[in-house]
C-alpha positions in Angstrom: -38.2 -43.1 -9.2 -37.1 -41.2 -11.9 -32.9 -40.2 -12.8 -33.8 -36.4 -11.4 -33.9 -37.7 -8.3 -30.8 -39.8 -8.0 -28.7 -37.3 -9.9 -27.9 -33.8 -9.5 -26.7 -31.5 -12.0 -23.7 -30.0 -10.7 -23.7 -26.0 -10.4 -22.1 -23.9 -13.1 -20.5 -20.9 -11.6 -20.2 -17.7 -13.6 -18.3 -14.5 -13.6 -20.5 -11.5 -15.2 -21.9 -14.2 -17.4 -18.9 -16.0 -18.2 -18.9 -19.7 -17.2 -15.5 -20.4 -14.9 -16.2 -23.6 -12.6 -18.4 -26.3 -13.2 -18.9 -27.2 -8.9 -18.6 -30.9 -8.6 -18.3 -30.9 -4.8 -14.2 -31.2 -5.5 -13.8 -28.0 -3.2 -15.3 -27.4 0.2 -16.4 -24.0 -0.4 -17.2 -21.5 -3.1 -13.7 -19.6 -2.3 -11.5 -22.9 -2.5 -13.2 -23.6 -6.1 -12.5 -19.6 -6.9 -9.1 -19.6 -6.0 -8.3 -22.9 -7.6 -9.4 -21.0 -10.9 -7.2 -18.1 -10.0 -10.1 -15.7 -9.5 -9.2 -12.6 -8.0 -11.1 -12.7 -4.7 -9.9 -10.6 -1.8 -10.4 -12.4 1.4 -9.0 -12.2 5.0 -10.9 -15.4 6.3 -7.9 -17.4 7.3 -6.7 -14.3 9.2 -9.8 -13.9 11.3 -11.5 -10.9 9.5 -14.9 -11.8 8.4 -16.6 -10.1 5.4 -13.7 -9.1 2.9 -15.0 -11.6 0.8 -18.3 -10.6 0.1 -19.2 -10.8 -3.4 -22.3 -9.7 -5.3 -24.6 -12.3 -6.8 -26.0 -11.3 -10.0 -28.3 -14.3 -10.3 -28.6 -17.7 -8.3 -28.3 -18.8 -4.7 -26.0 -20.2 -1.9 -26.3 -22.3 0.6 -24.4 -21.3 4.1 -22.4 -24.2 5.6 -21.9 -22.3 8.5 -23.9 -18.9 9.5 -21.9 -16.1 8.2 -20.3 -13.4 10.6 -20.8 -10.5 8.6 -23.8 -8.8 7.3 -25.0 -9.2 3.7 -27.6 -7.2 1.9 -30.1 -9.8 -0.5 -27.8 -9.7 -3.3 -24.2 -10.4 -1.2 -22.6 -13.8 -0.1 -19.6 -15.0 1.9 -17.6 -17.5 -0.6 -15.7 -18.7 2.4 -18.7 -20.1 4.0 -20.8 -21.3 1.3 -21.6 -23.5 -1.8 -24.0 -22.6 -5.1 -27.5 -23.9 -4.5 -27.9 -24.5 -8.3 -26.0 -22.3 -11.4 -24.2 -19.1 -9.8 -23.6 -15.7 -11.4 -21.4 -13.3 -9.4 -19.9 -10.0 -10.0 -16.4 -10.7 -10.2 -13.6 -9.9 -12.8 -12.7 -12.6 -15.3 -9.3 -10.7 -15.5 -6.2 -13.8 -15.2 -9.2 -16.7 -15.3 -9.2 -19.2 -17.9 -12.8 -18.9 -19.0 -14.8 -21.6 -20.5 -15.1 -21.2 -24.2 -18.7 -21.0 -25.3 -18.9 -23.7 -28.4 -19.3 -22.2 -31.8 -21.5 -24.0 -34.3 -21.1 -23.8 -37.9 -24.0 -21.9 -39.7 -26.6 -24.5 -41.5 -26.4 -24.0 -45.0 -29.8 -23.7 -47.1 -29.6 -27.4 -48.3 -28.8 -28.6 -44.6 -26.3 -30.8 -45.7 -24.0 -30.8 -42.6 -23.2 -34.5 -41.8 -21.3 -36.5 -39.3 -17.6 -37.8 -41.0 -19.2 -41.4 -40.7 -22.7 -40.3 -42.6 -20.1 -38.7 -45.0 -18.1 -42.0 -45.7 -21.4 -43.8 -46.0 -22.4 -41.6 -48.7 -19.4 -42.0 -50.7 -18.4 -45.7 -49.9 -21.5 -47.7 -48.0 -19.5 -50.9 -47.4 -15.9 -50.1 -46.7 -17.6 -47.3 -44.0 -19.6 -50.0 -42.2 -16.5 -52.5 -41.9 -14.7 -50.4 -39.9 
């Protein structure tokens, strides 16, 4: 048995390409996860009107927890009754939402001398660095 069968990567939910949520099962639906990150999703689900939270899916798929009552196009989902089935990119605004910053890497110079702090310490004083 491989680890891939034991562990499944938590889906990343993005808004227009910007990563927002690591959907790790702490929320019962996609709508709850979006609301927890202050994503502006109009919904009337709790008031009995189905279809108000209809959202366009740019890429990815969802699994429905219950059959949607509203009619959906092939590129739409109802966040109130679904969870992501892998990474998901939605056509929602990121306004007012804390986006996950993309990691910035330092450019590698021509001599390829970028090293970790420990490696630098070893180069300066090998005995002292190893005594720590």
